[in-house]
MARKE-284543 format. One record per residue (C-alpha): residue number from 1; residue in one letter; x, z, y. Coordinates in steps of 0.001 Angstrom, whole numbers. Layout:
# residues N
TIFI    i  aa        x        z        y
TIFI  NUM   A        X        Z        Y
...
//
This chain:
# residues 439
TIFI    i  aa        x        z        y
TIFI    1   M    47569    -5174     -510
TIFI    2   D    46322    -6651     2786
TIFI    3   I    42559    -7203     2979
TIFI    4   F    43324   -10381     4967
TIFI    5   A    45322   -11851     2052
TIFI    6   K    42329   -13920      928
TIFI    7   C    42148   -15442     4415
TIFI    8   Y    45767   -16574     4361
TIFI    9   K    45313   -18171      944
TIFI   10   F    42186   -20084     1931
TIFI   11   T    43446   -23565     2800
TIFI   12   D    40952   -25883     1107
TIFI   13   A    38774   -26415     4177
TIFI   14   K    41834   -27369     6222
TIFI   15   K    42845   -29822     3515
TIFI   16   A    39400   -31393     3726
TIFI   17   Q    39763   -31640     7505
TIFI   18   M    43146   -33340     7124
TIFI   19   M    41637   -35804     4669
TIFI   20   G    38819   -36600     7071
TIFI   21   V    36027   -35584     4685
TIFI   22   Y    35159   -32131     6064
TIFI   23   P    31447   -32408     6940
TIFI   24   Y    30705   -29149     8768
TIFI   25   F    30711   -27702    12310
TIFI   26   K    30563   -31064    14050
TIFI   27   P    30763   -30595    17859
TIFI   28   I    27610   -32119    19398
TIFI   29   S    27979   -32672    23142
TIFI   30   T    24388   -33666    24005
TIFI   31   A    20875   -32313    23577
TIFI   32   Q    19589   -32520    20018
TIFI   33   T    17350   -35547    20143
TIFI   34   S    17106   -38435    17704
TIFI   35   E    20575   -39501    18895
TIFI   36   V    23574   -37323    19741
TIFI   37   I    27161   -37766    20869
TIFI   38   I    29847   -36373    18546
TIFI   39   N    33490   -36813    19533
TIFI   40   G    32463   -39493    21996
TIFI   41   E    30491   -41540    19455
TIFI   42   R    26731   -42009    19303
TIFI   43   K    25040   -41081    16021
TIFI   44   I    21458   -41288    14776
TIFI   45   V    20429   -37759    13747
TIFI   46   C    18937   -37427    10267
TIFI   47   C    19637   -33741     9657
TIFI   48   S    17700   -31907    12364
TIFI   49   N    14802   -29488    11886
TIFI   50   N    13450   -30381    15337
TIFI   51   Y    10437   -31895    13588
TIFI   52   L     8177   -32394    16610
TIFI   53   G    10984   -33098    19059
TIFI   54   L    10016   -30208    21334
TIFI   55   T    13553   -29079    22187
TIFI   56   I    13607   -31756    24893
TIFI   57   H     9968   -31501    25980
TIFI   58   P     9851   -31083    29795
TIFI   59   R     7300   -28248    29602
TIFI   60   V     9416   -26300    27127
TIFI   61   K    12551   -26622    29238
TIFI   62   E    10718   -25722    32434
TIFI   63   A     9183   -22619    30855
TIFI   64   S    12623   -21436    29767
TIFI   65   I    14031   -21932    33238
TIFI   66   K    11174   -19983    34830
TIFI   67   A    11635   -17137    32367
TIFI   68   I    15316   -16825    33236
TIFI   69   K    14505   -16743    36939
TIFI   70   K    12011   -13926    36407
TIFI   71   Y    13583   -11851    33608
TIFI   72   G    17258   -12802    33604
TIFI   73   T    19248   -13999    30628
TIFI   74   S    19002   -11074    28189
TIFI   75   C    17022    -7968    27294
TIFI   76   T    20246    -6114    26326
TIFI   77   G    18465    -3886    23853
TIFI   78   S    16348    -3581    20729
TIFI   79   R    12613    -4226    20724
TIFI   80   F    12324     -675    19396
TIFI   81   L    13813      813    22567
TIFI   82   S    14400     -919    25906
TIFI   83   G    14308    -4580    24932
TIFI   84   S    10589    -5283    24671
TIFI   85   L     9079    -7386    27473
TIFI   86   D     5476    -8189    28224
TIFI   87   I     6125   -11789    27179
TIFI   88   H     7183   -10564    23727
TIFI   89   D     3798    -8911    23307
TIFI   90   E     1970   -11938    24687
TIFI   91   V     3652   -14441    22365
TIFI   92   E     3008   -12177    19355
TIFI   93   K     -701   -12132    20124
TIFI   94   K     -713   -15882    20700
TIFI   95   F     1033   -16568    17399
TIFI   96   A    -1227   -14204    15431
TIFI   97   K    -4283   -15984    16819
TIFI   98   F    -2772   -19402    16112
TIFI   99   I    -1890   -18569    12514
TIFI  100   G    -5173   -16740    11863
TIFI  101   K    -3868   -13221    11240
TIFI  102   E    -4666    -9853    12817
TIFI  103   S    -1166    -9112    14074
TIFI  104   A     2371   -10488    14345
TIFI  105   T     5831    -9256    15258
TIFI  106   L     8669   -11314    16734
TIFI  107   F    12195   -10889    15361
TIFI  108   T    15414   -12251    16889
TIFI  109   T    16060   -14744    14061
TIFI  110   G    14169   -16074    11079
TIFI  111   H    16874   -14721     8808
TIFI  112   H    16191   -11275    10249
TIFI  113   V    12497   -11609     9394
TIFI  114   N    13122   -12111     5686
TIFI  115   Q    15836    -9465     5595
TIFI  116   G    13731    -6905     7425
TIFI  117   V    10299    -7518     5955
TIFI  118   I    11289    -7664     2293
TIFI  119   S    13651    -4688     2476
TIFI  120   A    11028    -2654     4364
TIFI  121   L     8170    -3378     1958
TIFI  122   V     9930    -3446    -1419
TIFI  123   G    11099       16    -2418
TIFI  124   R    12154     1839    -5559
TIFI  125   G     9793     1045    -8424
TIFI  126   D     8518    -2129    -6694
TIFI  127   V     9174    -5726    -7746
TIFI  128   V     9812    -8769    -5548
TIFI  129   I     9276   -12118    -7278
TIFI  130   T    10887   -15259    -5876
TIFI  131   D    11170   -18953    -6637
TIFI  132   K    14707   -19830    -7777
TIFI  133   L    15031   -22303    -4907
TIFI  134   D    13845   -19942    -2161
TIFI  135   H    15961   -19818      982
TIFI  136   A    19110   -17668     1053
TIFI  137   S    17555   -15323     3637
TIFI  138   I    14844   -14394     1120
TIFI  139   L    17531   -13640    -1430
TIFI  140   D    19365   -11496     1143
TIFI  141   G    16199    -9543     1902
TIFI  142   C    15690    -8881    -1799
TIFI  143   R    19259    -7665    -2188
TIFI  144   L    18838    -5269      734
TIFI  145   S    15710    -3752     -769
TIFI  146   Y    15674     -898    -3278
TIFI  147   G    13292    -2771    -5555
TIFI  148   E    13857    -5106    -8473
TIFI  149   M    14203    -8818    -7793
TIFI  150   V    12929   -11269   -10421
TIFI  151   R    13024   -15056   -10075
TIFI  152   F    10921   -17769   -11688
TIFI  153   K    11777   -21424   -12294
TIFI  154   H    11185   -23681    -9319
TIFI  155   N     7467   -24307    -8841
TIFI  156   D     6923   -23483   -12516
TIFI  157   M     3621   -21627   -12712
TIFI  158   E     3933   -20826   -16407
TIFI  159   D     7198   -19060   -15702
TIFI  160   L     5643   -17237   -12747
TIFI  161   E     2852   -15996   -14988
TIFI  162   R     5406   -14831   -17539
TIFI  163   V     7076   -12711   -14846
TIFI  164   L     3770   -11367   -13528
TIFI  165   K     2698   -10331   -17030
TIFI  166   K     5972    -8514   -17576
TIFI  167   Y     5522    -6450   -14405
TIFI  168   E     1738    -6206   -14515
TIFI  169   D     1693    -2448   -13923
TIFI  170   K     4118    -2397   -10970
TIFI  171   P     3536    -3041    -7241
TIFI  172   K     4551    -6657    -6647
TIFI  173   L     5288    -9083    -3825
TIFI  174   I     5616   -12828    -4478
TIFI  175   V     7792   -14525    -1845
TIFI  176   V     7942   -18340    -1732
TIFI  177   D     8965   -21094      630
TIFI  178   G     6035   -23182     1796
TIFI  179   V     8256   -26254     2053
TIFI  180   F    11583   -26009      234
TIFI  181   S    14376   -26689     2688
TIFI  182   M    16607   -28891      529
TIFI  183   E    14114   -30494    -1846
TIFI  184   G    11317   -31251      629
TIFI  185   D     8565   -30391    -1858
TIFI  186   I     5667   -27979    -1279
TIFI  187   C     5016   -24795    -3246
TIFI  188   N     2033   -24774    -5611
TIFI  189   L      169   -22298    -3432
TIFI  190   P    -3282   -22688    -5057
TIFI  191   E    -1909   -21636    -8442
TIFI  192   I      246   -18894    -6905
TIFI  193   V    -2852   -17464    -5230
TIFI  194   R    -4829   -17608    -8472
TIFI  195   L    -2120   -15815   -10434
TIFI  196   A    -1495   -13257    -7700
TIFI  197   K    -5153   -12280    -7674
TIFI  198   F    -5306   -12019   -11450
TIFI  199   Y    -2151    -9880   -11700
TIFI  200   N    -2750    -7867    -8531
TIFI  201   S      233    -9105    -6504
TIFI  202   R      657    -9658    -2771
TIFI  203   I     1896   -12992    -1390
TIFI  204   M     4357   -13776     1408
TIFI  205   V     4930   -17426     2381
TIFI  206   D     8004   -18536     4319
TIFI  207   D     6664   -21339     6517
TIFI  208   A     9938   -22096     8296
TIFI  209   H     9666   -25822     7512
TIFI  210   S     5863   -25937     7374
TIFI  211   L     4703   -24780    10809
TIFI  212   G     3850   -27735    13014
TIFI  213   V     4166   -30033    10001
TIFI  214   L     1562   -29071     7375
TIFI  215   G    -2130   -28472     7913
TIFI  216   R    -4731   -30155    10068
TIFI  217   N    -3708   -28045    13056
TIFI  218   G      -70   -27575    12082
TIFI  219   R     -571   -23993    10897
TIFI  220   G     1437   -24466     7725
TIFI  221   T     1093   -24296     3972
TIFI  222   A    -1938   -22015     3762
TIFI  223   E    -3946   -24272     6094
TIFI  224   H    -2725   -27331     4182
TIFI  225   F    -4355   -25961     1016
TIFI  226   G    -7296   -24219     2718
TIFI  227   L    -6022   -20793     1635
TIFI  228   E    -5446   -19059     4964
TIFI  229   L    -7444   -15975     3936
TIFI  230   D    -5599   -15667      618
TIFI  231   V    -2012   -15285     1857
TIFI  232   D    -1100   -11740     2853
TIFI  233   L     1972   -12420     4992
TIFI  234   I     3155   -15558     6735
TIFI  235   M     6729   -15812     7958
TIFI  236   V     7758   -18483    10454
TIFI  237   T    11032   -19340    12133
TIFI  238   A    11007   -20480    15737
TIFI  239   S    14132   -22607    15311
TIFI  240   K    12357   -25648    13870
TIFI  241   S     9056   -26936    15260
TIFI  242   L     8915   -24157    17869
TIFI  243   A    12070   -25458    19580
TIFI  244   S    13714   -22087    20057
TIFI  245   I    15131   -19328    17883
TIFI  246   G    13607   -16210    16398
TIFI  247   G    10968   -15585    13773
TIFI  248   F     7514   -14071    13216
TIFI  249   I     5865   -12105    10475
TIFI  250   A     2064   -12160    10592
TIFI  251   G     -541   -10330     8535
TIFI  252   R    -2897    -7347     8581
TIFI  253   E    -2393    -5002    11515
TIFI  254   E    -1520    -1975     9360
TIFI  255   V     1113    -3907     7432
TIFI  256   V     2743    -5414    10517
TIFI  257   H     2684    -2003    12201
TIFI  258   Y     4554     -541     9230
TIFI  259   I     7125    -3358     9284
TIFI  260   K     7788    -2789    13002
TIFI  261   H     8821      790    12245
TIFI  262   F    10841      216     9058
TIFI  263   A    12501    -3220     9358
TIFI  264   R    16131    -2442    10145
TIFI  265   S    16854    -6002    11273
TIFI  266   L    14249    -5532    14014
TIFI  267   I    15084    -1961    14994
TIFI  268   F    18855    -2412    15189
TIFI  269   T    19065    -5888    16752
TIFI  270   A    18814    -6871    20412
TIFI  271   S    15548    -8615    21168
TIFI  272   L    15016   -12309    21718
TIFI  273   P    16075   -13468    25244
TIFI  274   P    13299   -14331    27721
TIFI  275   A    14065   -18060    27841
TIFI  276   Q    13648   -18341    24072
TIFI  277   V    10366   -16423    24093
TIFI  278   A     8963   -18683    26803
TIFI  279   A     9991   -21774    24832
TIFI  280   I     8106   -20495    21776
TIFI  281   S     4969   -19793    23787
TIFI  282   V     4783   -23266    25311
TIFI  283   S     5669   -24929    22013
TIFI  284   L     2664   -23253    20391
TIFI  285   D      490   -24712    23148
TIFI  286   I     1924   -28197    22643
TIFI  287   I     1383   -28088    18866
TIFI  288   E    -2307   -27482    19541
TIFI  289   E    -2606   -29904    22471
TIFI  290   E     -592   -32858    21137
TIFI  291   P    -1605   -33513    17491
TIFI  292   E     -326   -37054    17897
TIFI  293   R     3209   -35698    17469
TIFI  294   R     2357   -34479    13988
TIFI  295   E      584   -37738    13213
TIFI  296   R     3674   -39685    14246
TIFI  297   L     5881   -37392    12140
TIFI  298   W     3810   -38138     9036
TIFI  299   E     3821   -41856     9787
TIFI  300   I     7635   -41674     9895
TIFI  301   T     7799   -39515     6771
TIFI  302   N     5713   -41907     4697
TIFI  303   R     7641   -44901     6012
TIFI  304   M    11048   -43398     5169
TIFI  305   L     9985   -42106     1761
TIFI  306   Q     8704   -45527      805
TIFI  307   G    11720   -47246     2370
TIFI  308   F    14213   -45211      370
TIFI  309   K    12235   -45675    -2836
TIFI  310   D    11995   -49439    -2281
TIFI  311   L    15792   -49549    -1912
TIFI  312   G    16160   -47744    -5224
TIFI  313   F    17190   -44278    -4041
TIFI  314   N    16149   -41118    -5884
TIFI  315   T    14252   -38875    -3435
TIFI  316   R    13366   -36235    -6020
TIFI  317   Y     9957   -34644    -5402
TIFI  318   S     9920   -34839    -1614
TIFI  319   Q     6507   -34723       53
TIFI  320   T     7563   -33869     3604
TIFI  321   P     9891   -34941     6460
TIFI  322   I    12731   -33421     4402
TIFI  323   I    13870   -36299     2179
TIFI  324   P    16800   -35659     -187
TIFI  325   I    18841   -38642    -1341
TIFI  326   V    20435   -37938    -4716
TIFI  327   I    24049   -39129    -4842
TIFI  328   G    25519   -37520    -7970
TIFI  329   G    29053   -38167    -9128
TIFI  330   G    30565   -34900    -7942
TIFI  331   L    31821   -33492    -4675
TIFI  332   Q    34312   -36238    -3929
TIFI  333   K    31610   -38863    -4013
TIFI  334   V    29043   -37015    -1880
TIFI  335   F    31748   -36162      692
TIFI  336   A    32844   -39791      828
TIFI  337   V    29269   -41074     1079
TIFI  338   C    28483   -38610     3863
TIFI  339   R    31584   -39634     5801
TIFI  340   S    30867   -43333     5285
TIFI  341   L    27352   -42861     6651
TIFI  342   F    28798   -40971     9614
TIFI  343   D    31248   -43799    10304
TIFI  344   E    28301   -46201    10197
TIFI  345   G    26466   -44114    12803
TIFI  346   V    24198   -41878    10667
TIFI  347   F    24494   -38082    10941
TIFI  348   A    23190   -36477     7730
TIFI  349   S    24127   -33411     5645
TIFI  350   P    25661   -33076     2162
TIFI  351   V    24193   -30560     -290
TIFI  352   L    26478   -29413    -3070
TIFI  353   P    26507   -27223    -6188
TIFI  354   P    25435   -24507    -6713
TIFI  355   A    22604   -25328    -4293
TIFI  356   V    21860   -28260    -6604
TIFI  357   P    22850   -28772   -10252
TIFI  358   E    26218   -30365   -11098
TIFI  359   G    25855   -34127   -11013
TIFI  360   E    22837   -34025    -8682
TIFI  361   E    24665   -33697    -5376
TIFI  362   L    22605   -35091    -2526
TIFI  363   I    22423   -36043     1113
TIFI  364   R    19680   -34103     2897
TIFI  365   T    17850   -36174     5495
TIFI  366   S    15061   -34961     7766
TIFI  367   Y    13026   -36685    10448
TIFI  368   M    11504   -36044    13857
TIFI  369   A     8435   -37319    15625
TIFI  370   I    10720   -38760    18317
TIFI  371   H    12599   -41157    16033
TIFI  372   T    11958   -44756    17055
TIFI  373   D    11123   -47572    14653
TIFI  374   E    14453   -49193    15510
TIFI  375   Q    16352   -46017    14642
TIFI  376   L    14536   -45697    11333
TIFI  377   E    15367   -49288    10395
TIFI  378   F    18991   -48640    11376
TIFI  379   V    19126   -45601     9073
TIFI  380   L    17619   -47467     6115
TIFI  381   D    19990   -50376     6677
TIFI  382   K    23059   -48110     6716
TIFI  383   F    21918   -46146     3677
TIFI  384   A    21403   -49444     1860
TIFI  385   K    24895   -50623     2797
TIFI  386   V    26637   -47396     1804
TIFI  387   G    24428   -46935    -1261
TIFI  388   R    25504   -50312    -2628
TIFI  389   Q    29154   -49666    -1839
TIFI  390   F    29071   -46466    -3884
TIFI  391   D    26938   -47745    -6783
TIFI  392   I    24045   -45426    -5899
TIFI  393   I    21695   -48374    -5763
TIFI  394   P    22222   -51853    -7288
TIFI  395   G    25110   -53914    -5948
TIFI  396   G    27797   -51226    -5651
TIFI  397   T    31593   -51361    -5670
TIFI  398   Y    32548   -47707    -6068
TIFI  399   K    33371   -47371    -9783
TIFI  400   G    36860   -45983   -10241
TIFI  401   K    38188   -47268    -6926
TIFI  402   R    40012   -45446    -4193
TIFI  403   I    38018   -43597    -1552
TIFI  404   K    38548   -45370     1768
TIFI  405   L    37295   -43997     5045
TIFI  406   K    37517   -45793     8370
TIFI  407   S    39051   -42917    10285
TIFI  408   L    41909   -42282     7813
TIFI  409   K    45342   -43786     8267
TIFI  410   R    45619   -44100     4497
TIFI  411   S    43391   -43972     1443
TIFI  412   Y    43610   -41125    -1034
TIFI  413   P    43803   -41822    -4775
TIFI  414   R    41098   -40304    -6955
TIFI  415   R    43593   -37958    -8608
TIFI  416   M    44450   -36391    -5233
TIFI  417   V    40812   -36031    -4258
TIFI  418   S    40013   -34574    -7675
TIFI  419   K    42750   -31973    -7224
TIFI  420   F    41190   -31028    -3900
TIFI  421   V    37713   -30887    -5456
TIFI  422   L    38768   -28392    -8130
TIFI  423   G    39545   -25894    -5400
TIFI  424   T    36508   -26906    -3391
TIFI  425   K    33977   -25648    -5943
TIFI  426   K    35286   -22126    -5537
TIFI  427   W    35473   -22020    -1753
TIFI  428   M    32101   -23718    -1391
TIFI  429   K    30571   -20750    -3224
TIFI  430   E    32556   -18156    -1315
TIFI  431   I    32398   -19578     2189
TIFI  432   F    29245   -21682     2300
TIFI  433   G    27186   -19893     -333
TIFI  434   N    24913   -18158     2183
TIFI  435   R    24126   -21489     3798
TIFI  436   F    23630   -23693      788
TIFI  437   T    23221   -21359    -2178
TIFI  438   K    19789   -20206    -3229
TIFI  439   K    20696   -19077    -6712
//
């Protein structure tokens, strides 16, 4: 039996490409701003995590260029050995001060942070407790640890207390997203802190989608709730508001020191390139110096949330620039809706089971401080048009009809699409599970 046999049998993604409904790996040929060019066509971006728009900030780009001129393009080694530069140390100190912790360490990706930190801290006899909708990287870190992973229902504090009671006598670490990446809601940190103190558990908050967004100074979930002294570890990715790549873990000096010497994803990975480190450093400065970016982001967030609700869309429990639009109706419908939006000029992302329950498939939208009022009105107008066509909001025409997409030479009957969908559920789990699955 050939280990590649599964590869030769996997044809569902190619079928989706042939049908014109494959929504992934779109080739963007411009900088990621509020508009991009894909296959020669201009699209309004509603799926970026570039919340403050800093990827195109002149100071960020200039800092990266200067870093390359001084340090070259790569460190060619692990932070543990030959790959640690003075700018790595400097940005760690800057981030620790910004976030209000004693110490911080910079990893090469945010995924590496969760993998390395959780697997380093949670050993045999320990318990790691996670929200069922935590990011896949948290799940991966738990799986790599030698401890026991236990999950509680999403933002359900009664269920969290049930778990904490069960493991009252064991060393425990609660790991939660500050802002949940698909739902756009915020963790109930005040209650998590209360329960953690009562049941003697440590807390780690993944602020990937919170930094630069939540809190008076953009320091994330803990600042948002006034609980900065009550969270033991704060994890942040640099690939969102910090306009780069990489990730930090911040906390007490002794704990961070331990992580630096036991996190395999730090020790055995080449360090972050100089240009990316410089971009992070300047982005931290801009977050502090230009609060108007965050103010604009929240103005946009409130406007879009209200706009979608006024149109009749279900936005779930969103409280942040991540606004899910519930489509329902199965994979064929969400694929068709996503493609129709794309043909209308809106670039957004589909989210499918098992990342969401069957029948609650959604389009994930997210917004940036650099979106213009005209672009926002364009997006609402196109969502309204497509939403009515597919019976998502009043005035639709979708029921039982053929799926028609502009770019196709023919339309595909529902029975053909349904046949494709049956296979899709399996390969979505196998191929895209690490991206979309959090269960």
